[in-house]
N, C-alpha and C positions, 0 to 999 in steps of 0.2 A: 408524366401525368398518370393518374389512376384511370385505367381503361376499363377494368371490370372488377366487380365484387361478387364473389360466389359464397353464399351462406347456406349451410346445411345443418338442419336439426338444432337450431338455436331458438329457444323460447317458442314463439308462434310461427317461426319460419321453417318450412319443411325443406324446400330446395329452391333457392332464389338466385337468379343470374341477373345482375344489374350492370348495364353498360353505361359508361360515362364518356363525355366528350370534352374537348377544350372549351373554355369559356365559363360562363356563370350558370350553374344548375341549381334549381330550387327543389326542395323536397317538402311536400305538404301532406296533410292528412288529419283526420279527426283525432282528438285526444284518445290515446289507448290503442291506436292502430298498429303501432310498432316502430315509430320513428326513433325512439330511444334504443330499440334493438339494433338498428343500423349503427348508431354511435357506439354502443357497447361492443359490437362486432369489430368495428374499426379499432376500438381500444385494444382488443386482443391482438390485432395485427401490429399495433404500436408497442406491444410487449407489456401491457397492463396485467396486473395480477389476475389469474384465471378465477372466475366465479363459476363454479361447477353447477350452480343452480340455473345457469343459462341453457344447459342441455335440455332439449325438448322432451317433454313428458313421454315416457315409454321407451326412450332411446338410451344407449350406453355411451354415446359420444356425439360431439358436435364439431363442426369445423368451419373456418373462415379462410377464404383464399382471396388475395388481392393481387391483381396483375398491373404492373407499371410499365409504361413504354416511354420512348424518347428521353431516356435518362443518361446523362453523360458526365456525371460528377466524378472527376478524375481521382479525388481523394478516396471516395468509397470504392471505385473500381480497383484502385491500387490495393486497398485494404482487402477486398474480396479475393483478388489474385493471390495475396499473401497467405490467405487461409485455404487456398486450393478450391475455390468455388467457381464453377464454370459460369462464364458471362456470355449472354447472347443478346438478342434484340429485346427480350422481355425479362423482367424480374418478377418471378412468381413466388409470392410469399404465402405460406400456409401455416395456420395455427390450429392444432387439434386439442380438444379438451375431452377427457374421459371421466366417466362416473366413478372410477376407482381413485380419483384424485390426481391423476397424472396429466401432464400436458406436454405437447411436442411442437417444435417449430422447425420449419423447412424453408430453405431458399433455393429455388430451382431444383427441388427434390433432394437437396443435400441437408441433412440434419444440422441445425445450428443451435447455439446456446441462447438463452433469453437475453443475455447481455449483448450478444452479436445482433440479435433481432432488433433490440432497441437502438443500437448504434446505427444500423443500416436504415431502418424505416424512418428514423428521425430526420433523415435527409430527403425522404420521399413525401412525407405528409405531416401536417400539423392540425390538431383539432383545437378550436377555440370554443369552449362551452359557455353556457349562460352563467355558470358559477365561476368561470375563470376571471370574472371581474375582480375576484379576490387577489389576482396577480398584482393589481394596482393597490390593493388594501395592505398588502404585506410589503413593508418598506425595503426589506432585504432583497426583494426581486427587482427593485428599481435600477440597481447598478447593472444587472444582467440585461434589462431592456435597453438601457443606454448603450451598453457595449455591443449590442446587436446592430447598432446604427453607426456604421462607419468608423468605429473605434479601431485603431491599428491592431490587427490580430497578431501580427508578428511580435509587436511590442508586448502584447498581453501574454503571449507564449514565453517571451523572455522573462517577464516578471514572474510568471508561474514557475519556470525552471529555476530562477535565481532564489525564489522563496523556498522551493524544495531543497535546494543546495544549502541555503542558510539554516533551514530547520534541521537538516541532517547533521550539519556541523555543530549546531547548537546542542543537539542530542548527544553527539560525541563528547562535546565539552562538558556537558552535565555528568556524563558517565565518568569522565576523567576526574572531575572535581570530587565526585563521590568516592572514586577509587583513591584519590589523594588523601581524603579524610581517613579512609581505611588504612592507607599506607602509613600515615602518621602514628596510628595506634600500633600497627605491625612493626614499625621501625624500632620502637622502644623494646619490644619483646625480642626482636632479632639481634639488636645490639647486646642485650643481656645474654642471649644464647651464645653469640659469638665470643663474648668474654669468657664464658664457661669453657668453650672449646679451646680457646687460646691458653687458658689456664691448664687444662687437662692434656692438651696436645695428643689426641689419639693417633696411633700409628696402625698401618695396615698389618694384619695377621698378628697383632699384638696379643690378643686374648689367648691364642693357641700357644704362643711362646711362654706366656706367663703361667699357663696351666702346666706345661711341661716342666718349667722351672720349679713350680710349687711342689709337684710330685717328687722332684729330685730332693728338695729341701726336707720334705716329710721323711724321706728315707736317708737323711744325712748321716746318721750314726754308722750305717753300713759303709757309706762313702768315706767317712772320716777314718774308720778303722782300716779300710783298704788303702786309702791314700797315705795314712801315717805309717803303716807297715811297709808299703812300697818305698816310702822315703827312707825308712831305716835300712831296708835291704839294699838300697842303692848307695845311700850316703853314710850308713852306719860304720862303726869301727871295723867290722869285718865285712862290710858291704861290697857290692859288685864293683863299685869304683875303686875301692882299695885293692881288691883282688886283681882287677885288670891292670891297675898301675904296677902292682908287683910283678905280674906276668910280663908286662912291657919291659920293665927294668931287667928282668931275668933274661929275656930273649935278646935284648939289645946288646948284651955282652957277646953274642955270637954273630952279630951283623958284619963284623970285619972279615968273616970267613967267606962271604959271598955265597952262602948256601941258599939254593932256590927255596927249599922248604922253610928255612928260617925266615927268608924275606916275606913269603906269603903269610906266615903266622904273624909277623910283626905288622904287616899291612892290615890284616883282619882285626888284630887287637886295637890298633889305632882307630880304625873305623868304628868299632864297637864302643870305644871309649867316648868318641864324639857323640854317638847316638845316646849313650847313657847320660852324658852331660845335658843333652837336649831334653831327654825324658825327665831328668832330675829337675830341670828348670820348670817344665810344665807342672810337675807335681807340686813343687814348692810354691808356685804361683796360684794354685787351685784355691777357690773360695771355700772349699770343704775343709781346708786346714785352718783358715783364719776368720771367716765370717761368723757372726753370731747367728745361730740358726733361728732363734725366736724373732729377732729384729728383722731378718730377711723375709720371713713369712708374713709378718705384719705389714711390711711395705708392699708385698705382692697382693695380699688380701685387700688392702686399702685401694690399691690401683685397680684391681678387678671390680671392686664395689663402685668406684667412681665411673668406670667405663660402662658397667651394666646399668647404673642409674641414669647415665646420660643417654644410653641407647633406648631405655624404656621411655624416657621423657620425649624423645624424638621418634619413637615408634619405628625403630630400625635395628638391624643386626649391629653388633659391636664392630665387625669388620667394615660396615658401611659408614661408620662415623666420620672418617676422613672425607668421604664423598658428601655427606650431609653438611659438613663444615664449609666445603666449597660452595654448596648450594645456598647456604645462608649468606655467604659473602656475596654471591651473585645477586641474590634478592636485595640485599642492602645497596649494592651498586646500582641496581635497577631503580630502586626508590630514589636514590640520590640523583639519578639521571632523569627521573620522572618529571621533575619540575621543568626541565627543558622541553619535554613533550607537551606538558600542560601549557607552557607559555606559547609554544608554537601553535597549539590548537586554538588558544585565545586569539592569536593573530589571524589565523585562517578564518575563524568565526566572525571576527570584526570586519575582515575584508569582504566576506560573503554578505554580511549585513549591509555594508556600505554600497556594495554592488547592487543589491536588491533595492535599497533606498533610492539610489540614483535612477534606476530604471523605473521604479514606482512613481517617482516625481515626474519623469517624462510622460508616463502613462496618465498621470493626473492632469498634466498640462494638456495632453491630447483630449482627455475627457471634457475639460472645460471648453476647449475650442469646439468640439463636436456637439456638446450640449446646447450651445447657442444656436447652431444650425438646426438641431432637433426642435428646440423651442420655437424657432421661426416657422418651420414646416408644419408643426402641430397647430400653432396659432392661425396659420393661413388656411388650414382645413376646417377649423371649428365652425365658421359661419355656414359652411355647406351642410353641416349637420344640425343646424338650428341652435347653435351655441354662440350666438352673435356677441353676447356680452361676457363670454368666458375668456379667460386667459390661462395659459399654461406656463409654468416655469420650473426650473431645476436648480436645486441648491446642492453644491458640491463643497464639502468641507473635509478637513483631515481628521482621521480617526485618532484616538489615543494609540500610542505605539503598542500597547498590549493587545489591541484589536487588529493590528496589521495582519494581512492574510495573503494567500496566493493571488487574490484579486487586486491587491495593491493597498494603498493607504487612504482610499477615499470613502467617505460616507455620502451616498447619493440619495436624495429625497425629491420626489415629485410634488410640486405645489400647484394649486389651481385657484382661480377666482371665477365663480360661476355667475355672479351678478355684479353690476356696476357699483352697487352700494355695499359690497362686501370686500373684505381684505383677502389678500393671498393667504391660503392656509394649506395644510397638508391635504393632498388629494383624497386621502383615506377618510378625512374628517369633513371635508367640504362637499364632495360630490354625492348626488343621489344615485340610486341603482341605475336609472336610465342614462344619467350623465356619465357614469362609469363605463357603461356599455359603449357609449359613443367615443369616449376618450380612448378606450382600449382598441376600438375599431380603427380610429385614426392612427394610433401607435402602430397597429399591425400594417395599415396601409403604407405608412411612411417608412417603417423599418424593413418591411419585406418587399418594397417596390422593385428592388433589383434582383430579387430571387425568383426567377421565372421557372425554376425547376420544381419547386415544392408545391404540392397540392394543399390548399387551405380549405379547411372545413369549419364552418361556423354553426354552432348549435344554439338556435334561438338568441342570436346576438342582439336582436331587436326587442328583446323582452323589456316590458315596462314603457314602451313608447308606441305612438300611433300617429295617424294622420300625416301631416306634412313632414314630421320628423322621421317617421318610418319610411316615407317615400325618399327622403334624403339619404337614409341609410341604404336603401335599395340601390339608389344611383351610385353611391360610393362602392357598394359591393360589385356592381356591374363594372365599375372602373377597375377594380382589382381583377375581376374576371377577364378583362381585356388584356391583362398583363400576364396572368397565371391562372391555372385551373382553380376555380372556386366553387365549392359546394355548400349550400346553406339549407339548414332545417329551419323552417319558419312557420309562424302562425299569422304573420302579417300579410294581408292581401296586397298592400303597397309594395312590400319587398318581393313577394311572389311574382308580381306583374313585371318586375324588372329582369327576370331570369331569361337567359337565352334558351334554356331547356327546363322543362317542368316535369317532375316525376311525382306521381300520386301514390301514397302508401295507404292501403285500406285492408280491412279484415274481411275475409270471406269464410263461409262455412262449407267445407267440402267433406263429404262422407262423415257427417256429424262431428267434424273436427274443425276448430277455429284456426284459420291459417292467415298469415300476413302475406299480401301480394303487392307488387309494384307495377305501375303502368306509366309509360311515357306518354304525355298528353299532346294532342295536336292543338291547333289554335282554338277550335270550337270547344274542345274539352277543357282547355285552360280557362276560357270564359266561364264555363259552368263551375269549375273548382274555385276560382276566385270569387264568383258570386256566392257560392256556399260559405266561403270564409267571411264574406261581408254580412250575409243575412242569417247565418247559422242554420236553423232548422228548415224553413221554407224558402226556397229560392224564388224570388220575385223578379218581374221584368225590370223593376228599378235596380235591383242588385245586378242583373245581367248588364244593364246599361252602364252602371257604375264600374263594373269589371272591365267592360269594353273600353271605357274612358281611361282606366288605369293602364290598359295595354297599348293605348295609342299615344 
């Protein structure tokens, strides 16, 4: 429950300490005394956008502090423990706004973000303003109001998770489909490129070898002369081979004498003859003796041109061409295998969608069951608020599949009949402002009846009604207050008379400055205030008697 509200330097409030108790508390006061300031201050605590015009004139900052007690919501306590915020018997929430455009939020003196503030305080307090009748006017809100009423939260969470899973997989599939289209275009180019590589067949270190070979061919005349002369010196008529053969024949005549020197000479001559034979073979096989110089150069130049053109096309060094070819082959293989990945993702996405649809159908069934209970409860409450001839109904239909969402597949609309001679129609089109206020109050009563933790604040929920209807609203608010802390800002004497506690808001002039103050009224003071609300300017005895009658 909200036990204390401390407001400093907000509009007309200098320093206000307002204590609250369990039950039903009413706040009254003349127009312009500052009732809306209290609602705006509580709005800051709820995390509403900071309006820096709220800072009291002449001050550089304003602050609102709300103290909550007897709160044991395990979900929020676990959440706060998770973000290292100390928990004790009180939750002290403070919001500061500064004239330089900055605002700060604190929970038990620990700085928190505005999102954390909203998450936490939404479990503590809820404000229902006179303009919140629009909640019923906006049809997309109807599903949320229904879901607050006993709809299976675990099932809702599963639907939400399954939708997020489906949406994630659908996005993956979309990306893969786009990539597949790109792959189709890339595949033609890669196939063409690979054919080029297969035709040219680049080799590692090939450029360097070709350059060396080319240099050698350019100087081929010198090579030819040298190799040709060497061939003549070895194999010519009086060449080395002939001379060594003659020497071998000459010394072989002396071998029978077993002379050591002769044997060594014969051995060396035979060895050198073999060496000369090998040398002759190499020289005779040399390209420099038989290849056409011009043809060989053309072949090398053509090869270098193809390699260099290929390297330029693929923006790499010639020596890297073999690696580039492997890379292209791998990309092509990847594209060929991509269809398997695409088919697999289609399967996963379809399975995710079917899982979502199955859960959403279960949630839809749950909503239909729950909606009938809500219809019955609301209709049972209508006569008590002077809506004897009114009826409430809910229509649940399936959305088009393009409109499915994390909330499921349902389109939920509230319908009402306000008179016997009218037909059921959309509540947004049928009900008047006063009727909307009462419908919303009943919804709040029915939906929040099991939530004894949250503080409910109503801002002029009785707007547009009076007399017996206002009295009925007061009785209903008192009933809510018996179950959970309820605070109501009202202009209705009938509603004010039902309060367990009554706080008067009034303006005073202190030191030539207009200040908003609050006073908790005793029984006699309540009579005077309610009499003022009845008679306006001059409080008559008749008004006092009427006030006393309302209080009894």
